[in-house]
matplotlib code that plots the C-alpha trace (Angstrom):
import matplotlib.pyplot as plt

x = [-6.1, -2.7, -2.3, 1.2, -0.4, -1.2, 2.6, 5.6, 9.3, 10.4, 13.5, 16.5, 16.2, 12.7, 12.4, 13.7, 12.3, 15.9, 19.0, 19.7, 23.3, 25.3, 28.2, 31.5, 32.4, 34.3, 38.1, 38.5, 36.6, 39.4, 42.5, 45.3, 43.4, 40.3, 41.2, 40.8, 37.3, 34.9, 36.0, 35.7, 32.3, 31.1, 32.1, 30.2, 27.1, 27.3, 27.5, 24.3, 22.7, 23.1, 20.2, 18.2, 18.0, 20.5, 19.7, 22.7, 22.5, 24.8, 24.7, 24.2, 26.8, 29.8, 29.5, 27.0, 28.9, 32.0, 30.2, 28.2, 31.0, 32.4, 29.0, 28.3, 31.7, 31.3, 27.8, 28.9, 31.8, 29.7, 26.7, 24.4, 20.7, 19.3, 19.9, 22.4, 20.6, 22.1, 19.6, 20.0, 20.3, 23.5, 25.2, 28.1, 29.3, 28.5, 26.8, 23.2, 22.4, 22.7, 21.4, 18.9, 15.2, 13.5, 10.8, 7.7, 5.4, 1.7, 0.4, -1.8, -5.4, -5.3, -6.1, -2.3, -1.9, 0.6, 1.7, 4.8, 5.7, 9.1, 10.3, 12.9, 15.0, 17.3, 20.9, 24.0, 27.0, 27.1, 26.9, 28.4, 31.7, 32.1, 30.7, 29.2, 26.1, 23.6, 22.9, 22.9, 20.3, 17.9, 18.5, 15.5, 12.9, 14.4, 14.2, 10.6, 9.8, 11.5, 9.3, 6.1, 6.0, 4.6, 7.4, 7.0, 9.6, 9.8, 12.3, 14.6, 18.2, 18.7, 20.8, 19.7, 22.7, 21.7, 18.6, 18.1, 14.7, 13.4, 10.4, 8.0, 8.1, 11.3, 14.0, 17.5, 19.6, 22.4, 22.4, 25.8, 24.3, 20.6, 21.0, 24.0, 23.3, 25.2, 22.1, 19.2, 19.5, 18.1, 17.1, 16.2, 15.5, 11.9, 11.4, 13.4, 11.5, 8.2, 9.6, 10.5, 7.0, 5.3, 7.3, 8.5, 5.7, 8.1, 6.3, 9.5, 12.9, 16.0, 18.7, 22.4, 24.9, 26.8, 30.2, 32.0, 34.9, 38.2, 38.1, 34.4, 33.0, 29.3, 29.2, 28.4, 25.9, 24.0, 24.9, 28.5, 27.5, 24.4, 22.3, 19.2, 19.5, 15.8, 13.3, 15.1, 18.8, 21.2, 24.8, 26.8, 30.3, 32.7, 36.3, 39.1, 41.2, 40.5, 42.4, 41.0, 40.1, 36.4, 36.3, 34.3, 31.7, 31.2, 30.8, 28.1, 26.3, 26.4, 24.9, 22.2, 21.2, 21.3, 18.9, 16.4, 13.1, 12.3, 9.1, 8.4, 8.3, 11.6, 15.0, 17.1, 20.0, 23.2, 25.6, 29.2, 31.0, 34.7]
y = [-2.0, -2.5, -5.9, -6.8, -8.9, -5.6, -4.8, -6.2, -5.7, -4.1, -5.1, -2.8, -2.0, -0.5, 3.3, 4.8, 7.8, 8.1, 6.3, 6.2, 6.0, 7.1, 9.5, 7.9, 8.6, 5.6, 5.7, 2.1, 1.1, 2.6, 2.2, 4.6, 6.2, 7.7, 11.3, 10.2, 8.7, 11.7, 13.4, 10.1, 9.4, 12.9, 12.1, 8.8, 10.5, 13.2, 10.5, 8.9, 12.3, 12.7, 10.2, 10.4, 12.1, 10.9, 11.0, 10.7, 10.0, 12.4, 13.6, 17.4, 17.6, 18.6, 15.8, 17.4, 20.7, 19.0, 17.0, 19.8, 21.7, 18.4, 17.4, 20.8, 20.8, 17.3, 17.9, 21.1, 19.3, 16.5, 18.5, 16.5, 17.0, 16.0, 16.9, 15.0, 15.8, 15.4, 13.9, 14.5, 10.9, 9.7, 6.5, 4.4, 3.3, 3.7, 0.4, 1.8, -1.2, -3.4, -1.3, 0.7, -0.1, -2.2, -0.3, -2.2, -0.7, -1.0, -3.3, -1.7, -2.4, -2.8, -0.3, 0.2, 1.5, 4.4, 3.9, 2.5, 0.7, 0.2, -3.1, -2.3, -5.3, -5.5, -4.9, -6.1, -5.3, -8.7, -10.8, -8.5, -8.1, -4.3, -2.4, 0.0, -0.1, 1.8, 4.5, 2.0, -0.1, 2.9, 4.1, 2.3, 3.7, 7.1, 7.2, 6.0, 8.9, 11.4, 10.4, 9.8, 6.2, 3.4, 1.3, -2.4, -4.2, -8.0, -8.0, -10.3, -9.6, -9.3, -7.1, -5.8, -7.3, -10.7, -10.9, -10.4, -10.1, -10.0, -7.8, -10.7, -12.7, -14.6, -14.0, -15.5, -15.7, -17.8, -20.4, -19.2, -15.8, -16.1, -19.3, -18.1, -18.1, -14.8, -13.2, -15.2, -18.2, -21.6, -20.4, -23.0, -22.8, -23.6, -20.8, -18.2, -19.1, -18.4, -15.1, -13.9, -15.0, -13.0, -9.8, -9.5, -11.4, -13.9, -16.5, -18.6, -18.6, -19.8, -20.9, -20.8, -22.4, -19.1, -19.2, -16.1, -14.5, -14.1, -11.2, -11.2, -10.0, -10.8, -14.6, -14.8, -12.1, -12.9, -9.5, -10.7, -14.0, -13.7, -10.8, -10.8, -9.1, -9.8, -12.5, -15.1, -14.3, -14.1, -12.8, -15.4, -14.9, -17.5, -18.2, -16.3, -19.6, -23.2, -23.2, -19.9, -20.1, -19.5, -21.7, -24.6, -22.3, -20.3, -23.4, -24.7, -21.3, -21.5, -24.9, -23.9, -21.0, -23.2, -25.7, -23.2, -22.2, -18.5, -16.4, -17.1, -20.9, -21.5, -22.5, -19.5, -18.7, -18.2, -15.7, -16.3, -13.3, -14.1]
z = [4.6, 2.9, 1.1, -0.1, -2.8, -4.5, -4.7, -6.5, -6.4, -9.7, -11.7, -11.6, -15.3, -14.9, -14.8, -11.6, -9.6, -8.4, -7.4, -3.7, -2.4, 0.7, 0.9, 2.0, 5.6, 6.9, 6.3, 7.3, 4.1, 2.0, 4.2, 3.2, 0.2, 1.8, 0.7, -2.9, -2.3, -1.8, -5.1, -7.0, -5.4, -6.5, -10.1, -9.8, -8.5, -11.2, -13.9, -12.7, -12.5, -16.3, -16.5, -13.3, -9.9, -7.2, -3.5, -1.3, 2.5, 4.4, 7.9, 8.0, 10.8, 8.6, 6.1, 3.8, 3.9, 2.7, 0.1, -1.5, -3.3, -4.6, -6.0, -7.5, -9.3, -10.6, -11.9, -13.6, -15.2, -16.5, -17.4, -15.2, -16.2, -12.9, -9.2, -7.0, -3.7, -0.2, 2.2, 5.9, 7.1, 8.8, 7.9, 9.2, 5.7, 2.1, 1.2, 0.6, -1.6, 1.5, 4.3, 2.4, 1.9, -0.7, -2.6, -3.8, -6.4, -6.5, -9.2, -11.9, -11.5, -7.8, -5.0, -4.7, -8.2, -8.3, -4.7, -3.0, 0.2, 1.8, 3.2, 5.9, 6.7, 9.7, 9.0, 11.0, 8.7, 6.9, 10.0, 12.5, 10.6, 10.7, 13.7, 14.3, 12.2, 14.4, 11.7, 8.8, 10.6, 10.7, 7.2, 5.6, 8.0, 7.9, 4.1, 4.4, 6.9, 4.6, 1.7, 3.6, 2.4, 4.6, 6.1, 6.9, 9.0, 8.8, 11.8, 9.8, 8.7, 5.0, 2.7, -0.7, -2.4, -1.2, -3.4, -7.2, -8.9, -12.4, -11.7, -12.6, -9.4, -9.7, -7.0, -7.0, -3.8, -2.3, 0.5, 1.8, 2.7, 3.4, 5.4, 7.3, 11.1, 11.4, 9.8, 11.2, 13.5, 12.5, 9.0, 6.4, 2.7, 3.2, 5.8, 3.8, 0.7, 2.5, 3.9, 0.3, -0.9, 1.9, 2.0, -1.6, -3.2, -4.8, -7.0, -7.3, -5.6, -7.3, -4.8, -5.8, -3.5, -3.3, -1.9, -3.1, -4.9, -3.1, -0.7, -0.4, 3.0, 2.3, 2.6, -1.1, -2.1, -5.3, -6.8, -7.3, -8.8, -10.9, -12.2, -14.4, -17.8, -18.4, -17.3, -19.4, -19.3, -16.4, -16.3, -14.2, -12.9, -14.1, -12.8, -14.5, -14.5, -13.7, -10.4, -9.1, -5.4, -6.2, -9.3, -7.7, -6.2, -9.4, -11.5, -9.1, -9.3, -13.1, -13.1, -10.7, -13.0, -16.2, -14.6, -13.2, -14.8, -14.8, -14.9, -18.5, -17.9, -19.8, -18.6, -17.8, -20.2, -18.3, -19.9, -18.8, -17.3, -16.5]

ax = plt.figure().add_subplot(projection="3d")
ax.plot(x, y, z, "-o")
ax.set_aspect("equal")
plt.show()
């Protein structure tokens, strides 16, 4: 019987099996310049493939055929050591960090050692802002099926960019996003904290007010405000000038990080990032 207590959510700086991403297919995401995006994306994927494998979601119905020569040329140009592989899974848009799955790794010394499970959250394009999302909503479970990994669905809406973890049980997130009723109705900090404790095995949850930078469509994802460097240090976005539109929100986020205690039992060290 699977027990989630035997698993943990690893930090992003830990060794990867691969980086997952999605081939750009939506011209509306890059209005007026979409023709420049696929070649640039191929170079981006090839750069990652110099260090680890890359798995790219792309529908086989014409998308993969157009992507393959661009990827091959970019990998050859950059001398990529690893494969940039196209995976036959359709998407509506390219934000795999948000609509893709969360991988949990088995803890050493438990029956789950060496195994993985996937947590597949619901997805609604940041509160219903950018329909359609029918393919993106299914990406997590389709990835799980392609890998033969067990998939667990909490049936709650949450994007990957809305949560940040240190790999040791501390998760940071923002009230402006995770408590927004356009994701889950009638959500509270207490309920969401318990959800993160159950499904991601969080031992502590640090809440930032959130807000967001000008032009943000995510209702204040944590990945644009604060990122762990290690279990003690956090890069925190700071305003580029005192009267910037987001200055108040960013100062509140900085203070929330500076007064939070992390996994090692010490106050977190915020590192300003203008």
